[in-house]
C-alpha positions as CSV (number, residue, x, y, z in Angstrom):
1,M,9.8,97.4,-35.1
2,A,13.2,96.1,-36.2
3,A,14.8,97.7,-33.1
4,A,12.4,95.9,-30.7
5,L,13.0,92.6,-32.5
6,S,16.8,93.0,-32.2
7,R,16.7,93.7,-28.5
8,A,14.6,90.6,-28.0
9,L,16.8,88.3,-30.0
10,K,20.1,89.5,-28.6
11,L,19.4,88.6,-24.9
12,P,20.5,85.0,-24.7
13,G,20.9,85.1,-20.9
14,K,17.3,86.1,-20.3
15,K,14.9,83.5,-19.2
16,G,11.9,82.3,-21.2
17,S,9.6,84.1,-18.9
18,E,11.4,87.4,-19.6
19,L,11.1,86.8,-23.3
20,G,7.5,86.1,-23.0
21,E,6.6,89.3,-21.1
22,Y,4.7,92.0,-22.9
23,D,6.1,95.6,-22.9
24,P,3.6,98.2,-23.9
25,L,6.5,100.7,-24.6
26,T,7.6,98.7,-27.6
27,Q,4.5,100.0,-29.4
28,A,6.2,103.4,-29.8
29,D,9.1,102.0,-31.9
30,S,6.9,101.3,-34.9
31,E,4.8,103.2,-37.4
32,D,2.4,100.3,-37.4
33,E,1.6,99.4,-33.8
34,S,-0.6,96.4,-34.6
35,E,2.1,94.7,-36.6
36,E,4.8,95.0,-33.8
37,D,2.4,93.8,-31.2
38,D,1.7,90.7,-33.2
39,L,5.4,90.0,-33.6
40,V,6.2,90.4,-29.9
41,L,3.2,88.3,-28.8
42,N,3.8,85.6,-31.3
43,Y,7.6,85.2,-30.6
44,P,7.2,82.4,-28.0
45,H,5.2,80.4,-30.6
46,N,8.3,80.2,-32.8
47,G,9.9,77.3,-31.0
48,L,11.1,78.8,-27.6
49,G,8.7,76.8,-25.6
50,R,7.4,73.3,-26.5
51,D,4.5,73.8,-24.1
52,G,3.6,77.2,-25.5
53,C,3.9,79.0,-22.1
54,M,4.1,82.8,-22.1
55,G,4.7,83.7,-18.4
56,G,6.6,82.5,-15.3
57,G,4.2,79.6,-14.8
58,G,6.3,77.3,-17.1
59,S,7.9,73.9,-16.0
60,S,11.2,73.8,-13.9
61,K,12.9,71.8,-16.6
62,Q,12.7,74.6,-19.0
63,R,14.0,77.1,-16.4
64,G,17.0,75.1,-15.6
65,G,20.6,76.2,-16.6
66,G,22.1,72.9,-17.8
67,G,21.6,69.7,-19.7
68,R,19.3,69.7,-22.6
69,A,18.2,73.2,-22.1
70,G,21.8,74.5,-22.3
71,R,22.3,72.7,-25.6
72,L,19.2,74.2,-27.0
73,V,20.3,77.7,-26.0
74,G,23.7,77.2,-27.6
75,A,22.1,75.9,-30.7
76,K,19.8,78.9,-30.8
77,D,22.8,81.3,-30.5
78,Q,24.7,79.6,-33.3
79,A,21.6,79.7,-35.5
80,Q,21.1,83.4,-34.6
81,E,24.7,84.3,-35.6
82,D,24.3,82.5,-38.9
83,E,21.0,84.2,-39.6
84,E,22.6,87.6,-38.8
85,E,25.3,87.0,-41.4
86,D,22.6,86.0,-43.9
87,E,20.7,89.1,-42.9
88,E,23.7,91.3,-43.7
89,E,24.2,89.6,-47.1
90,D,20.5,90.1,-48.1
91,E,20.4,93.7,-47.0
92,E,21.9,94.9,-50.2
93,E,19.4,92.8,-52.2
94,W,16.5,94.4,-50.3
95,R,17.9,97.8,-51.0
96,E,17.8,97.1,-54.7
97,R,14.3,95.6,-54.6
98,L,13.0,98.6,-52.6
99,P,14.7,101.6,-54.2
100,S,12.0,104.0,-53.3
101,K,12.3,103.3,-49.5
102,S,15.0,105.8,-48.7
103,S,14.4,106.2,-45.0
104,R,16.2,104.1,-42.5
105,Q,13.0,103.2,-40.8
106,D,11.7,101.6,-44.0
107,R,15.0,99.7,-44.5
108,D,14.8,98.4,-41.0
109,E,11.3,97.3,-41.5
110,A,12.2,95.5,-44.7
111,K,15.2,93.9,-42.8
112,G,13.0,92.6,-40.0
113,T,10.5,91.3,-42.4
114,Q,13.3,89.4,-44.3
115,Y,14.7,88.0,-41.1
116,W,11.4,86.6,-39.8
117,S,10.7,85.2,-43.3
118,Q,14.0,83.3,-43.4
119,R,13.6,82.1,-39.8
120,D,10.1,80.9,-40.4
121,S,11.2,79.0,-43.5
122,G,14.0,77.3,-41.5
123,R,11.7,76.3,-38.7
124,D,9.2,74.9,-41.2
125,R,11.9,72.7,-42.8
126,A,13.0,71.6,-39.3
127,G,9.6,70.3,-38.5
128,E,6.1,71.7,-38.6
129,D,5.2,70.0,-35.3
130,R,7.0,72.6,-33.4
131,G,4.4,75.1,-34.1
132,G,4.2,77.9,-36.8
133,G,2.5,81.2,-36.1
134,S,1.6,83.9,-38.5
135,G,4.8,85.9,-38.1
136,G,6.6,84.0,-41.0
137,S,4.0,85.2,-43.5
138,M,4.2,88.8,-42.4
139,G,6.9,89.8,-45.0
140,G,4.9,88.2,-47.8
141,T,1.8,90.1,-46.5
142,V,3.6,93.4,-46.6
143,L,4.9,92.8,-50.2
144,G,1.4,91.6,-51.1
145,V,0.0,94.8,-49.9
146,H,2.5,96.8,-52.0
147,N,1.8,94.7,-55.0
148,A,-1.9,94.9,-54.5
149,Q,-1.7,98.7,-54.3
150,A,0.4,98.9,-57.5
151,E,-1.9,96.5,-59.3
152,E,-5.0,98.5,-58.1
153,K,-3.3,101.7,-59.4
154,R,-2.6,100.2,-62.7
155,M,-6.2,99.0,-63.0
156,R,-7.5,102.5,-62.2
157,V,-5.3,104.0,-64.9
158,K,-6.3,101.3,-67.4
159,N,-10.0,101.8,-66.6
160,A,-9.6,105.6,-67.0
161,I,-8.0,105.2,-70.4
162,R,-10.7,102.8,-71.5
163,S,-13.4,105.3,-70.3
164,A,-11.6,108.1,-72.1
165,F,-11.5,106.1,-75.4
166,F,-15.2,105.4,-75.0
167,L,-16.4,108.8,-73.8
168,V,-14.4,111.1,-76.2
169,P,-15.9,109.7,-79.4
170,L,-19.3,109.6,-77.7
171,V,-19.1,113.3,-76.8
172,C,-17.9,114.2,-80.3
173,A,-20.8,112.3,-81.9
174,T,-23.3,113.9,-79.6
175,L,-22.0,117.4,-80.5
176,L,-22.1,116.5,-84.2
177,V,-25.7,115.3,-83.8
178,L,-26.7,118.5,-82.0
179,M,-25.1,120.6,-84.7
180,C,-27.0,118.8,-87.4
181,A,-30.2,118.8,-85.4
182,F,-30.2,122.4,-84.3
183,L,-27.6,124.6,-85.9
184,I,-27.9,123.5,-89.5
185,P,-31.8,123.6,-89.5
186,C,-31.6,127.0,-87.9
187,R,-29.3,128.3,-90.6
188,K,-31.5,126.7,-93.2
189,G,-34.6,128.3,-91.7
190,E,-32.9,131.7,-91.5
191,M,-31.9,131.5,-95.2
192,E,-35.4,130.5,-96.2
193,K,-36.7,133.5,-94.3
194,R,-34.4,135.7,-96.2
195,L,-35.9,134.5,-99.5
196,Q,-39.1,136.2,-98.4
197,W,-38.8,139.8,-99.2
198,E,-40.7,142.7,-101.0
199,R,-39.3,145.9,-102.5
200,A,-40.9,148.8,-104.2
201,L,-38.9,150.0,-107.2
202,G,-40.2,152.8,-109.4
203,D,-43.6,153.5,-110.7
204,A,-46.1,151.1,-112.2
205,G,-46.2,151.1,-116.0
206,G,-49.6,149.6,-116.3
207,V,-49.7,146.0,-117.4
208,T,-46.7,146.2,-119.7
209,P,-44.2,143.6,-118.4
210,P,-40.8,145.2,-117.6
211,A,-37.4,143.6,-118.5
212,L,-36.6,140.8,-116.1
213,A,-33.7,138.4,-115.9
214,L,-32.1,136.0,-113.4
215,W,-28.4,135.2,-112.8
216,D,-26.1,134.6,-109.8
217,V,-23.6,137.5,-109.7
218,N,-22.7,137.7,-106.0
219,G,-21.6,134.1,-105.5
220,D,-24.2,132.9,-103.1
221,S,-25.5,130.1,-105.4
222,V,-28.9,131.8,-105.7
223,E,-30.0,133.4,-109.0
224,D,-30.2,137.2,-108.5
225,V,-32.8,139.5,-110.0
226,F,-32.3,142.1,-112.8
227,L,-35.1,144.5,-113.5
228,G,-35.8,147.4,-115.7
229,V,-37.2,150.3,-113.7
230,T,-39.0,153.5,-114.7
231,E,-39.4,156.4,-112.2
232,W,-41.2,159.8,-112.5
233,T,-39.4,163.0,-111.6
234,N,-40.3,166.6,-111.4
235,D,-37.1,167.6,-113.1
236,T,-37.0,168.1,-116.8
237,H,-34.2,166.9,-119.1
238,P,-33.8,167.4,-122.9
239,T,-33.6,163.7,-123.6
240,Q,-35.4,162.0,-120.7
241,G,-38.3,164.3,-120.1
242,N,-39.8,163.7,-116.7
243,K,-38.8,160.0,-116.5
244,I,-35.7,158.3,-115.2
245,Y,-34.8,154.9,-116.7
246,S,-32.5,152.5,-115.0
247,A,-31.5,148.8,-114.7
248,V,-31.3,147.5,-111.1
249,A,-29.7,144.3,-109.8
250,L,-31.2,142.9,-106.6
251,S,-29.9,140.1,-104.4
252,A,-32.2,137.1,-104.4
253,V,-31.4,136.6,-100.7
254,G,-32.8,139.7,-98.9
255,G,-33.6,141.9,-101.9
256,Q,-30.8,144.4,-101.3
257,V,-29.8,146.5,-104.3
258,L,-26.4,145.3,-105.7
259,W,-26.1,148.1,-108.2
260,R,-28.1,150.5,-110.3
261,K,-27.4,151.6,-113.8
262,V,-29.1,154.8,-115.1
263,M,-30.0,154.5,-118.8
264,R,-30.9,157.1,-121.4
265,E,-34.0,155.1,-122.5
266,S,-36.2,152.4,-121.3
267,V,-34.7,148.9,-120.9
268,M,-36.5,146.5,-123.1
269,Y,-34.5,143.3,-122.5
270,I,-31.9,142.1,-120.0
271,Q,-29.8,139.1,-120.7
272,C,-27.1,137.4,-118.6
273,G,-24.5,134.7,-118.8
274,L,-22.0,135.9,-121.4
275,Q,-18.5,134.9,-120.2
276,Y,-15.1,136.3,-121.2
277,S,-12.0,134.1,-121.0
278,G,-10.1,134.9,-117.8
279,Q,-13.0,136.9,-116.2
280,Q,-15.1,135.4,-113.4
281,S,-17.8,138.0,-113.4
282,P,-20.6,137.4,-116.0
283,V,-21.5,140.0,-118.6
284,V,-25.0,141.4,-118.5
285,L,-26.5,142.9,-121.7
286,L,-28.9,145.9,-121.3
287,I,-30.9,146.4,-124.5
288,G,-32.9,149.5,-125.3
289,K,-34.6,150.8,-128.4
290,S,-31.3,152.2,-129.8
291,I,-28.5,150.9,-127.6
292,L,-26.9,147.6,-126.8
293,M,-24.7,147.9,-123.6
294,A,-22.6,145.3,-121.9
295,V,-21.9,145.8,-118.2
296,N,-20.0,143.9,-115.5
297,G,-22.6,141.7,-113.7
298,T,-21.0,142.1,-110.3
299,T,-20.4,145.9,-110.3
300,G,-22.6,147.3,-113.1
301,N,-19.6,149.0,-114.7
302,N,-19.6,149.6,-118.5
303,L,-17.7,147.2,-120.7
304,W,-18.8,148.4,-124.1
305,F,-21.9,149.7,-126.0
306,V,-23.0,150.0,-129.6
307,M,-25.6,152.3,-131.0
308,L,-28.3,150.9,-133.3
309,K,-31.7,151.9,-134.6
310,N,-35.1,150.4,-133.8
311,I,-34.0,147.2,-132.0
312,E,-36.8,144.7,-132.0
313,S,-35.3,141.5,-130.5
314,Q,-33.1,140.1,-127.8
315,A,-29.5,139.2,-128.6
316,V,-28.8,135.7,-130.0
317,L,-25.7,134.0,-128.8
318,L,-23.6,132.7,-131.8
319,P,-20.5,130.6,-132.0
320,D,-17.2,132.5,-132.1
321,L,-17.0,134.0,-135.6
322,Q,-13.7,135.8,-135.2
323,G,-11.5,133.4,-133.3
324,D,-11.1,135.5,-130.2
325,S,-12.6,132.7,-127.9
326,V,-15.6,134.9,-127.1
327,P,-19.1,134.1,-128.6
328,D,-20.5,136.7,-130.8
329,L,-24.0,138.2,-131.0
330,L,-26.8,138.8,-133.5
331,I,-29.7,141.2,-133.1
332,A,-32.7,142.1,-135.3
333,T,-33.7,145.7,-136.1
334,L,-36.9,146.8,-137.8
335,P,-37.1,150.4,-139.0
336,A,-40.5,152.0,-138.5
337,D,-40.6,153.6,-141.9
338,E,-39.6,150.4,-143.7
339,A,-41.9,147.8,-142.0
340,L,-40.8,144.9,-144.1
341,D,-37.1,145.5,-144.2
342,L,-35.9,143.5,-141.3
343,S,-32.1,143.7,-140.7
344,L,-29.8,141.2,-138.9
345,T,-26.7,142.7,-137.4
346,L,-23.6,140.8,-136.2
347,I,-21.8,142.2,-133.2
348,S,-18.5,141.2,-131.5
349,G,-19.1,139.7,-128.1
350,R,-15.8,141.0,-126.8
351,T,-15.7,144.6,-128.1
352,G,-19.2,145.4,-129.2
353,E,-18.1,146.4,-132.7
354,K,-20.3,145.6,-135.7
355,L,-19.0,142.8,-137.8
356,G,-19.5,144.1,-141.3
357,H,-22.8,145.9,-142.0
358,P,-26.4,145.0,-141.2
359,V,-28.0,142.4,-143.6
360,P,-31.5,143.5,-144.7
361,F,-34.3,141.1,-145.7
362,N,-37.5,142.0,-147.5
363,L,-40.1,139.9,-145.8
364,T,-43.6,139.6,-147.2
365,G,-45.4,138.4,-144.1
366,Q,-47.2,140.4,-141.5
367,G,-47.6,140.1,-137.7
368,K,-45.3,140.0,-134.7
369,L,-41.6,139.4,-135.1
370,I,-40.7,135.7,-134.6
371,G,-37.2,135.1,-133.3
372,P,-34.5,135.3,-134.3
373,L,-33.4,131.9,-132.9
374,L,-30.2,129.9,-133.5
375,H,-30.6,126.2,-134.6
376,K,-27.9,123.6,-135.1
377,T,-29.0,120.7,-137.4
378,P,-28.0,117.1,-136.9
379,Q,-25.3,117.6,-139.5
380,G,-23.7,120.4,-137.5
381,A,-24.8,123.3,-139.7
382,Y,-26.0,126.6,-138.1
383,Y,-29.2,128.3,-139.2
384,I,-31.0,131.4,-138.0
385,L,-34.9,131.2,-137.7
386,F,-36.9,134.5,-137.9
387,G,-39.9,136.0,-139.6
388,L,-43.0,138.2,-139.5
389,G,-46.1,136.0,-139.2
390,N,-44.2,133.3,-141.0
391,V,-41.0,131.4,-140.1
392,E,-38.0,131.5,-142.4
393,A,-34.5,130.2,-142.0
394,I,-31.1,131.2,-143.5
395,S,-27.7,129.7,-142.9
396,L,-25.3,131.5,-140.6
397,R,-22.7,131.2,-143.2
398,D,-24.7,133.2,-145.7
399,I,-25.4,135.9,-143.1
400,Y,-21.7,136.3,-142.3
401,F,-20.7,136.3,-145.9
402,R,-23.3,139.0,-146.8
403,A,-22.2,141.1,-143.8
404,T,-18.4,140.9,-144.2
405,G,-17.8,139.6,-147.7
406,K,-15.7,136.8,-146.3
407,M,-16.3,133.2,-145.3
408,P,-16.2,132.2,-141.6
409,I,-12.8,131.2,-140.3
410,T,-13.8,127.8,-139.0
411,Q,-14.9,124.9,-141.0
412,A,-17.9,124.2,-138.8
413,L,-19.4,127.6,-139.6
414,R,-19.1,126.9,-143.3
415,K,-21.3,123.9,-143.3
416,K,-24.7,123.7,-144.9
417,D,-27.3,120.9,-144.3
418,P,-28.4,119.3,-147.6
419,A,-31.7,118.2,-145.9
420,W,-32.5,121.9,-145.2
421,E,-31.2,123.3,-148.4
422,V,-33.8,121.4,-150.5
423,L,-36.5,123.3,-148.6
424,K,-35.6,126.6,-150.2
425,K,-38.4,128.3,-152.0
426,S,-36.4,128.6,-155.2
427,N,-32.8,128.1,-156.4
428,S,-32.2,131.8,-156.3
429,S,-33.6,132.4,-152.9
430,S,-31.6,132.1,-149.7
431,F,-34.7,131.6,-147.5
432,I,-35.7,128.1,-146.2
433,Q,-39.4,127.8,-145.5
434,I,-40.1,126.6,-142.0
435,Y,-43.8,127.5,-141.8
436,R,-45.9,129.5,-144.2
437,G,-49.7,129.6,-144.1
438,S,-52.8,131.7,-144.1
439,E,-52.8,131.9,-140.3
440,R,-50.1,134.0,-138.7
441,V,-47.7,132.6,-136.2
442,E,-48.1,133.8,-132.6
443,F,-45.3,132.0,-130.8
444,L,-42.3,129.9,-131.8
445,L,-40.1,128.6,-129.0
446,P,-37.7,125.7,-128.4
447,L,-39.3,122.6,-126.9
448,L,-37.0,122.9,-123.9
449,A,-37.7,122.4,-120.2
450,G,-37.5,125.7,-118.3
451,F,-37.2,127.8,-121.5
452,G,-39.9,130.2,-120.2
453,N,-37.8,131.1,-117.2
454,S,-34.3,131.1,-118.8
455,H,-34.8,132.2,-122.3
456,N,-32.9,135.4,-121.5
457,S,-29.7,133.5,-120.7
458,L,-26.6,133.7,-122.8
459,D,-24.6,130.9,-121.3
460,A,-23.3,128.3,-123.7
461,V,-25.0,125.3,-122.2
462,S,-28.5,126.7,-122.3
463,N,-27.9,128.1,-125.8
464,L,-26.6,124.8,-127.1
465,N,-29.6,122.8,-125.7
466,S,-32.1,125.3,-127.1
467,S,-30.4,125.2,-130.5
468,K,-30.8,121.4,-130.9
469,S,-34.5,121.0,-129.8
470,D,-37.8,120.7,-131.6
471,W,-40.1,123.7,-131.7
472,V,-43.5,124.7,-130.2
473,L,-45.5,126.5,-132.8
474,V,-48.7,128.5,-132.0
475,Y,-50.5,129.8,-135.1
476,G,-53.9,131.1,-135.9
477,S,-54.1,132.0,-132.2
478,S,-55.8,128.7,-131.4
479,K,-53.7,125.9,-133.0
480,L,-50.8,124.3,-131.2
481,S,-48.2,122.1,-133.0
482,V,-44.8,120.6,-132.5
483,L,-42.3,120.8,-135.3
484,K,-39.7,118.1,-135.6
485,Q,-36.3,119.6,-136.3
486,R,-35.1,116.6,-138.3
487,D,-37.5,117.1,-141.1
488,I,-39.5,120.3,-140.2
489,R,-42.8,118.4,-140.2
490,K,-45.7,118.8,-137.7
491,E,-45.7,116.0,-135.2
492,W,-49.3,116.7,-134.2
493,T,-51.8,119.6,-134.0
494,F,-54.1,120.6,-131.1
495,S,-57.0,123.0,-131.5
496,S,-58.3,125.1,-128.6
497,A,-59.7,128.5,-127.8
498,P,-57.4,131.4,-128.6
499,I,-54.1,131.0,-126.7
500,H,-53.1,134.3,-125.1
501,S,-49.8,133.4,-123.3
502,Q,-46.7,131.6,-124.3
503,P,-46.9,127.8,-123.6
504,A,-44.9,126.5,-120.7
505,P,-43.0,123.2,-121.4
506,G,-42.9,120.7,-118.5
507,H,-43.2,117.0,-117.6
508,F,-46.8,116.2,-116.6
509,N,-46.8,112.4,-117.4
510,D,-43.8,110.0,-117.1
511,D,-43.2,109.3,-120.8
512,G,-40.1,111.5,-120.8
513,V,-41.6,113.9,-123.5
514,L,-42.2,117.5,-122.5
515,D,-45.9,118.4,-122.2
516,L,-47.3,121.9,-122.7
517,F,-49.3,124.0,-120.3
518,I,-51.5,126.6,-122.1
519,Q,-54.2,129.0,-121.0
520,H,-56.8,131.2,-122.6
521,A,-59.4,133.6,-121.3
522,A,-62.7,134.9,-122.6
523,N,-65.9,136.3,-121.1
524,G,-64.5,136.3,-117.5
525,I,-63.5,132.6,-117.6
526,M,-60.0,131.4,-117.8
527,Q,-59.3,127.8,-119.0
528,A,-56.0,126.1,-118.2
529,Q,-55.0,123.0,-120.1
530,V,-52.1,120.5,-120.3
531,V,-51.5,118.9,-123.7
532,D,-49.5,115.7,-124.2
533,G,-46.2,116.6,-125.9
534,A,-46.0,113.1,-127.5
535,S,-49.5,112.9,-129.0
536,G,-51.3,116.2,-128.7
537,H,-54.0,114.7,-126.5
538,L,-55.5,116.7,-123.6
539,L,-54.1,115.5,-120.2
540,W,-55.7,118.0,-117.8
541,A,-58.1,120.9,-117.8
542,A,-59.7,123.3,-115.3
543,E,-61.7,126.5,-115.5
544,F,-61.5,129.5,-113.2
545,V,-63.4,132.7,-112.7
546,C,-60.8,135.1,-114.0
547,P,-60.4,137.9,-116.6
548,R,-58.0,137.6,-119.5
549,L,-54.5,137.3,-118.2
550,Y,-51.3,137.3,-120.3
551,L,-48.9,136.3,-117.5
552,E,-46.8,133.4,-118.5
553,T,-47.0,130.1,-116.5
554,S,-43.9,128.8,-114.8
555,A,-42.9,125.1,-115.0
556,I,-40.5,123.9,-112.3
557,S,-38.8,120.6,-112.1
558,T,-39.3,118.7,-108.8
559,S,-37.7,115.8,-107.0
560,T,-40.3,113.4,-108.3
561,G,-39.0,113.8,-111.9
562,Q,-42.2,115.6,-112.9
563,S,-42.8,119.3,-113.1
564,A,-44.9,121.6,-111.0
565,F,-46.9,124.4,-112.7
566,L,-47.4,127.8,-111.2
567,F,-50.1,130.0,-112.6
568,W,-52.3,132.9,-111.5
569,A,-56.1,132.7,-111.5
570,S,-59.1,133.2,-109.2
571,E,-61.7,130.8,-107.8
572,P,-61.9,127.5,-109.7
573,I,-65.2,126.4,-111.2
574,K,-65.7,122.9,-109.9
575,A,-67.1,120.2,-112.2
576,Q,-69.9,119.2,-109.9
577,K,-71.4,122.7,-109.6
578,N,-73.5,124.3,-112.2
579,V,-71.9,127.7,-112.7
580,T,-73.3,130.1,-115.2
581,K,-70.5,131.6,-117.2
582,T,-70.8,135.4,-117.4
583,T,-70.8,137.0,-120.7
584,V,-70.3,140.7,-121.6
585,A,-71.2,142.7,-124.6
586,P,-68.4,143.1,-127.2
587,G,-66.0,145.9,-126.4
588,I,-66.8,145.8,-122.7
589,A,-64.1,144.3,-120.5
590,A,-65.1,141.7,-117.9
591,P,-64.5,143.0,-114.4
592,E,-61.3,141.8,-112.9
593,P,-61.6,139.9,-109.6
594,L,-60.5,141.7,-106.5
595,I,-58.3,138.9,-105.3
596,R,-55.9,137.0,-107.5
597,K,-54.4,133.7,-106.4
598,L,-51.2,131.8,-107.2
599,F,-51.9,128.1,-107.6
600,L,-49.5,125.2,-107.8
601,L,-50.4,122.1,-109.8
602,H,-48.5,118.8,-109.5
603,P,-49.2,115.8,-111.7
604,A,-49.2,113.4,-108.7
605,Y,-52.5,115.0,-107.6
606,P,-54.3,116.3,-110.7
607,T,-57.5,116.9,-108.8
608,I,-55.7,119.0,-106.2
609,L,-54.4,122.6,-106.4
610,L,-52.3,124.2,-103.7
611,E,-53.1,127.9,-103.1
612,L,-49.8,129.5,-102.2
613,T,-50.7,133.2,-101.9
614,S,-53.3,135.7,-102.8
615,T,-53.1,139.4,-103.6
616,T,-55.0,142.4,-105.0
617,D,-51.9,143.5,-107.0
618,T,-51.8,142.8,-110.7
619,A,-48.8,140.6,-111.5
620,V,-47.3,141.5,-114.9
621,T,-44.3,139.1,-115.1
622,S,-42.7,136.4,-113.1
623,A,-39.7,134.1,-113.0
624,V,-38.2,131.3,-110.8
625,S,-34.9,131.7,-109.0
626,Y,-33.2,128.4,-107.9
627,W,-31.2,127.7,-104.8
628,E,-29.3,124.6,-105.8
629,S,-27.6,123.7,-102.5
630,M,-30.9,123.7,-100.6
631,K,-33.1,122.2,-103.4
632,E,-35.2,125.3,-103.0
633,A,-36.7,127.8,-105.4
634,A,-38.0,131.3,-105.1
635,Y,-40.9,132.6,-107.1
636,I,-40.2,136.2,-108.2
637,T,-43.1,138.4,-109.3
638,V,-43.3,142.0,-110.6
639,S,-46.7,143.6,-109.9
640,S,-48.5,146.9,-110.3
641,R,-49.9,148.0,-107.0
642,P,-52.6,150.7,-107.2
643,T,-52.4,153.7,-105.0
644,P,-55.3,155.8,-103.7
645,G,-55.9,159.1,-105.6
646,S,-54.5,160.2,-108.9
647,E,-50.9,159.2,-108.0
648,P,-49.4,156.5,-110.2
649,G,-49.2,153.0,-108.8
650,A,-46.0,151.4,-107.5
651,R,-44.0,148.7,-109.1
652,I,-43.5,145.9,-106.5
653,V,-40.9,143.2,-106.7
654,K,-41.6,140.3,-104.4
655,S,-39.8,137.0,-103.7
656,M,-41.4,134.0,-102.1
657,G,-39.7,130.8,-101.1
658,L,-41.7,128.0,-102.5
659,R,-41.1,125.4,-99.8
660,A,-42.2,127.8,-97.1
661,A,-45.2,128.8,-99.2
662,I,-46.2,125.2,-99.7
663,A,-46.0,124.5,-96.0
664,K,-48.6,127.3,-95.4
665,G,-50.6,126.6,-98.6
666,Q,-54.3,125.7,-98.6
667,I,-55.6,122.7,-100.4
668,V,-58.2,123.4,-103.1
669,R,-60.1,120.4,-104.5
670,L,-61.2,120.6,-108.1
671,V,-63.6,117.6,-107.7
672,E,-65.9,117.1,-104.8
673,S,-66.8,113.7,-103.4
674,N,-69.7,112.1,-105.3
675,K,-71.3,110.4,-102.2
676,P,-72.0,112.4,-99.1
677,G,-70.5,111.0,-95.9
678,E,-67.7,109.2,-97.6
679,P,-64.1,110.4,-96.9
680,V,-62.7,112.6,-99.6
681,T,-59.8,111.1,-101.5
682,P,-57.0,111.7,-101.6
683,G,-56.8,112.4,-97.9
684,T,-55.6,115.7,-96.6
685,F,-52.8,114.1,-94.5
686,D,-51.3,112.3,-97.6
687,V,-51.5,115.4,-99.7
688,N,-49.8,117.6,-97.1
689,K,-47.1,115.0,-96.5
690,F,-46.4,114.8,-100.2
691,F,-46.1,118.5,-100.7
692,R,-44.0,119.1,-97.6
693,H,-41.4,116.6,-98.9
694,L,-41.3,118.2,-102.3
695,S,-38.0,119.8,-103.4
696,F,-37.0,121.7,-106.6
697,K,-34.1,121.6,-109.0
698,H,-33.0,123.1,-112.3
699,Q,-34.7,121.9,-115.4
């Protein structure tokens, strides 16, 4: 394009008609044909003809060679030379402003554009009446196009960055929501399924409850199961006969066997939670009739053992008596040939060695062994509670002195509480009378939430809580009282039918005081009751068609702040129905129901029971394993399952996740609607919604 313009401008001798002719070959000199055509066609409008003529049809005055026309041509040539000089001066400026245009053709185009821009500006200053075409604005148009393209590119980049800043967080948030909505619930559902398991271990031993304990030993935050197992074998052994005794640790998630420890005798008690300084694995105590063995809770390997005779109690966790930073133990023995000579033996928690010699006590009572239990008075003095039919107490300082002949090394263990010391039977006696009467004591337990499910724990926290509480006292088989530990006086007394199982402490009302769930059975009817722990008044009662059961009730703390109670029974006897209670002759047992059911009672709906499961097995013991991270609990049962023929039955261990069982549970109403046709309250939808949102936690 620049070459065509140069040829046109450098022909001063040509006539106006020749300048105005259109040459189609000039289109080939430019990359943009339309722009060059516009420049060639618009050239006569830039002041070469006042009349605007393009061809040879112009006036004779303009075609003449002299006069005014000659001066105009000379002026034009002078202006053209000046403009060419200006053009050369500005060429370097355009090269700097257009550094990316490296080709000669691009520089020529920029040069031509600058030339016409300067020429048009000069013509405009000379006078606008001479006519101004569009050629003068062509350079600005080209620059505008470049600027517009650059601006458009910048806007596209800016919009892309803005979109990225918006879309990236949106995508991340969407992925996070999808993970929470799908992946985490799937993992939770998978873990809840793994809480449902069943395993046969050994042979059934009738209705005698086996040793059972709970503690987390594999680090999955779920309390695992420890069980005493007995198996029959055809082989004979000098000491074992035809039975094999063992202690088995099962994972609470899946029921896999973690370890198995073969014992020389039946395991009566299993206790967990004793910790050594510098050791992460808890210590598990396996207690038989003549042996106390400590094993590693993770592997089952032996740590130490001590041989005793006629062990009658679980181990009691004591404060450190030797100064080795490990709590020590106390255990009771009762020789068969000396029924009244109960002995208390102190044992080192670290090595298992006896501390001194056993301390015998000549007890005058009769009945089942009570305790021993550790109690810490408000003054900080330690006492041991124990007895046969009665409840006595003796200071830990006196026991240690009589066993070793030395005083305890710490000042705290040397304390005695004056308020307790005045309760001694005589000045020469070392016994403090806690309860003594004509009716024998059946149960004495701390008034502590969850004690029924964790009384086999040896951890310091549970032990300290239980050692500072009041006590639940059951005596005469039908009287229930609460003893206040500050003055050892009865707070209240509740009379009922004979109580056959240990009371279960839990929160039924919202007064903050633990209430007591008790049950008794006679003549094929089981009655369940809840007694107010603050006043001894009856809060709830129901009757069931059921034979006598000795299975302990489990009380579980829930998210509402109250406790849920789990117990075994059969069909409930509703208040509106006239049910004839069956009686049997003395000495003839009532027939057991074929199907036994596990019910859940929550204080929010006292007229509603939730049936969680049913079975024909006979449950002999149970416990609750907690899953703290998921606010879930598993109900562990050990049952005897009969087998056809003369073969012994199987011992079945079963785990059931409570939230999954509640979701599938059936509502059982204890009270029917009084008026036919009216809706039953509370509604089924409200009840199901409440129980499905229920979660569990440690007591």
